[in-house]
C-alpha positions in Angstrom: 103.0 167.4 166.5 105.2 169.5 164.2 107.6 170.2 167.1 108.1 166.5 167.9 108.3 164.7 164.6 111.6 163.9 162.9 110.3 163.2 159.4 111.2 165.8 156.7 107.5 166.0 155.5 104.1 165.8 157.1 100.8 164.9 155.5 98.1 166.9 157.3 94.6 165.5 157.2 91.5 166.6 159.0 89.0 164.0 159.9 86.7 164.9 157.0 89.2 164.2 154.3 88.6 160.7 153.1 90.7 158.9 150.5 89.3 158.5 147.0 92.2 156.6 145.5 93.3 153.0 145.7 96.3 152.1 147.9 98.5 151.8 144.8 97.3 155.1 143.4 97.9 156.8 146.7 101.4 155.6 146.9 102.1 156.7 143.4 100.7 160.2 144.0 102.6 160.6 147.2 105.9 159.4 145.6 105.4 161.8 142.7 104.6 164.7 145.0 107.6 164.1 147.2 109.8 163.9 144.2 108.6 167.2 142.8 109.0 168.8 146.2 112.6 167.8 146.5 113.5 168.6 142.9 111.8 172.0 142.7 112.0 173.2 146.3 108.2 173.2 146.7 107.4 173.5 150.5 103.6 172.9 150.2 101.8 170.3 148.1 98.0 170.1 148.0 96.7 166.5 147.9 93.1 167.3 147.4 91.4 165.6 144.4 91.1 167.9 141.4 88.1 165.9 139.9 86.4 165.3 143.2 87.4 168.1 145.6 84.4 167.7 147.8 82.1 170.0 149.7 82.3 173.7 150.7 84.8 175.0 148.2 84.1 178.7 148.0 87.3 179.7 146.1 86.4 177.3 143.3 82.8 178.7 143.3 84.2 182.3 143.0 86.5 181.2 140.2 83.6 179.7 138.3 81.6 182.9 138.6 84.4 184.9 136.9 85.8 182.6 134.3 84.3 180.5 131.5 85.0 177.0 132.7 85.4 174.1 130.2 85.8 170.7 131.6 86.1 168.3 129.8 87.7 170.2 127.0 85.3 170.5 124.0 82.2 170.4 126.3 81.1 173.9 125.5 81.4 177.5 126.7 80.5 177.0 130.3 80.5 179.8 132.9 79.7 183.3 132.0 81.4 185.4 129.3 83.9 188.1 130.3 82.3 191.6 130.3 82.6 193.6 127.1 84.4 196.9 126.9 88.1 197.7 127.7 87.5 199.3 131.2 85.1 196.5 132.3 87.5 193.8 131.2 90.4 195.5 133.0 88.3 195.8 136.2 87.3 192.1 135.9 90.9 191.0 135.4 92.0 192.8 138.6 89.2 191.2 140.6 89.9 187.7 139.4 93.7 187.7 139.2 94.2 186.1 142.6 91.7 183.4 141.8 93.6 181.8 139.0 95.1 179.1 141.1 91.6 177.7 141.7 91.7 176.7 138.0 93.4 173.6 139.3 90.1 172.4 140.6 87.8 173.9 137.9 89.6 173.4 134.6 90.6 170.2 132.8 93.8 171.9 131.6 94.7 174.7 133.9 98.1 175.3 132.3 96.4 176.0 128.9 94.0 178.4 130.6 96.6 180.2 132.7 100.1 179.5 131.3 101.8 182.2 133.2 100.3 181.2 136.5 100.3 177.3 136.5 102.7 174.9 135.0 103.3 171.2 134.9 106.0 169.4 136.8 108.2 166.7 135.4 106.2 164.3 137.6 102.9 165.3 135.9 101.7 167.3 138.8 101.0 171.1 138.8 102.8 174.0 140.5 101.7 177.6 141.1 102.6 180.2 143.7 101.1 181.7 146.9 100.0 184.7 144.9 97.4 182.5 143.2 96.5 179.8 145.8 96.0 180.3 149.5 97.1 178.0 152.3 94.6 175.2 153.0 94.4 172.9 156.0 92.6 170.5 153.6 94.8 167.5 152.7 98.2 169.2 152.5 101.7 167.7 152.3 104.2 170.1 153.8 107.9 170.2 154.5 108.2 170.0 158.3 110.8 172.7 158.6 108.6 175.0 156.5 105.6 174.3 158.7 107.6 175.0 161.9 109.8 177.8 160.8 107.5 179.7 158.5 103.8 178.8 158.8 103.5 178.3 162.5 106.0 181.0 163.3 103.8 183.5 161.4 100.7 182.3 163.2 102.3 182.7 166.6 103.5 186.2 165.8 100.4 187.4 164.0 97.5 185.3 165.2 94.0 185.2 163.7 91.4 187.4 165.4 88.9 184.6 165.3 89.7 181.1 166.7 88.3 177.7 165.9 87.1 175.9 169.1 89.6 178.1 171.0 92.5 177.2 168.8 94.3 179.4 166.3 93.0 179.2 162.7 96.1 178.8 160.4 94.2 179.7 157.3 92.8 182.9 158.9 96.1 183.9 160.4 98.0 183.5 157.1 95.4 185.6 155.2 95.9 188.6 157.6 97.1 191.6 155.6 97.3 189.4 152.5 100.6 188.2 153.9 100.5 184.7 152.2 99.6 186.0 148.8 102.7 188.4 148.9 105.1 185.5 149.5 107.2 183.8 146.8 106.3 180.3 148.0 105.7 177.6 145.4 102.6 175.4 145.9 102.2 172.0 144.2 99.0 170.2 143.3 98.8 166.4 143.0 97.4 165.0 139.8 94.7 163.8 140.2 94.9 164.0 144.0 94.0 161.3 146.5 91.7 163.0 149.0 88.3 164.7 148.9 86.4 166.8 151.5 83.3 165.4 153.2 81.9 167.7 155.9 80.9 165.9 159.1 79.3 168.8 160.8 76.7 169.8 158.1 
């Protein structure tokens, strides 16, 4: 598909990513995401709902184990407290550093929680980097040239060791050797996001 299409952007949806927005809301979110991508040079934009991200979201679960989540703001402490003691706090910070991008789906105000990691765009969306948010096949809007020339090229050259129904697993391939997290790619997140995840095989 990516080799054939002529459009500058592709919206990739698996069959278990239903729409949770109205038609008008969807159009507004797509327009806003495309505007931010063009203005800021963002090659990848997650369109998964922040408030209703759906099932089987292990990265969010891991984030919630290591941070005190508060959503909505003022609702209380939430989560578990950071460990006491300088060495324990340092160890915990190292373990959870790469999880901070998952605050997009766990925190009402992820910018306030992680100001050096996540920021707002002029369109009201969010942006972080590949260091904090992994590639996802789940409801992603991507620049076609980036998909062809970077993502799929990397998968071809360094395939995943485990396949899915005999096909390459993009997520698995990009995680090899922590390659994705070492790249300078910007990743956008739609606010509030039009799609959720509803597993059909479980």
